[in-house]
C-alpha positions in Angstrom: -19.3 -5.2 -6.8 -19.0 -5.7 -3.1 -15.8 -5.6 -1.1 -14.9 -5.9 2.5 -12.9 -2.8 3.3 -11.1 -2.2 6.6 -8.2 0.2 6.9 -7.5 0.1 3.2 -6.3 2.2 0.4 -8.4 2.6 -2.6 -7.0 3.5 -5.9 -5.8 2.5 -9.4 -2.7 0.7 -8.1 -2.8 -2.7 -6.6 -0.2 -1.8 -4.1 -1.8 -2.2 -0.6 -5.4 -2.0 -1.3 -8.6 -2.1 -3.3 -8.2 -1.6 -7.0 -10.5 0.6 -8.8 -10.7 0.4 -12.7 -12.0 4.0 -12.9 -9.8 6.0 -15.2 -10.3 9.1 -13.0 -9.0 7.5 -9.9 -5.4 8.1 -8.7 -3.1 5.3 -8.0 -3.6 6.0 -4.2 -6.8 7.9 -4.0 -8.4 7.4 -0.6 -8.0 5.7 2.7 -10.8 3.9 4.4 -10.7 3.2 8.1 -13.0 1.4 10.5 -12.6 2.0 14.3 -15.2 1.0 16.9 -17.7 0.6 14.1 -17.3 4.0 12.6 -16.2 4.2 9.0 -14.1 7.2 8.0 -12.4 8.2 4.8 -9.4 10.5 4.0 -8.4 11.6 0.5 -4.7 11.2 -0.4 -2.5 13.8 -2.2 -5.4 16.1 -2.6 -7.3 13.6 -4.8 -10.8 14.8 -5.4 -13.3 12.8 -3.2 -16.9 13.9 -2.6 -19.4 12.8 0.1 -23.0 13.5 -1.0 -21.7 16.0 -3.5 -19.5 18.0 -1.1 -15.7 17.8 -1.6 -13.9 16.0 1.2 -11.4 18.1 3.2 -9.3 16.0 5.4 -10.7 13.0 7.2 -14.5 12.5 7.7 -16.7 9.9 9.0 -19.2 8.3 6.6 -22.8 8.3 8.0 -25.9 6.4 7.2 -26.6 6.1 3.5 -24.0 8.7 2.5 -22.5 8.2 -1.1 -18.8 8.6 -1.7 -17.6 9.5 -5.1 -14.2 9.1 -6.6 -13.8 9.8 -10.2 -16.9 8.4 -12.0 -17.5 5.9 -9.3 -20.0 5.9 -6.5 -19.5 3.8 -3.4 -21.7 3.2 -0.4 -20.5 1.8 2.9 -22.4 -1.3 4.2 -21.8 -4.0 6.7 -21.0 -7.6 5.6 -24.8 -8.3 5.3 -25.2 -5.4 2.9 -27.0 -3.3 5.4 -26.4 0.4 5.8 -25.4 1.5 9.3 -28.0 2.9 11.8 -28.6 6.6 12.4 -25.6 6.7 14.6 -23.3 5.6 11.9 -22.0 2.9 14.1 -22.3 -0.8 13.0 -23.0 -3.4 15.7 
């Protein structure tokens, strides 16, 4: 499933964001932000979020081809054309 995410909350609740049907995802699990072409993520309320297998602590940018895991779900950031960002992590 593809979604356009910009400054959105991801979680099990439909309030203010993208809804995940993963039973292991909290109602407000994660915030995704995009500023100047750099995508960053931040876990909410100490929800378990992993980037390439490492637990997220605070806010972190998502780089080229990195995978984000919440619950049982794997996510990958692409641009609207389905392309992963260049090595810089910045979309043009």
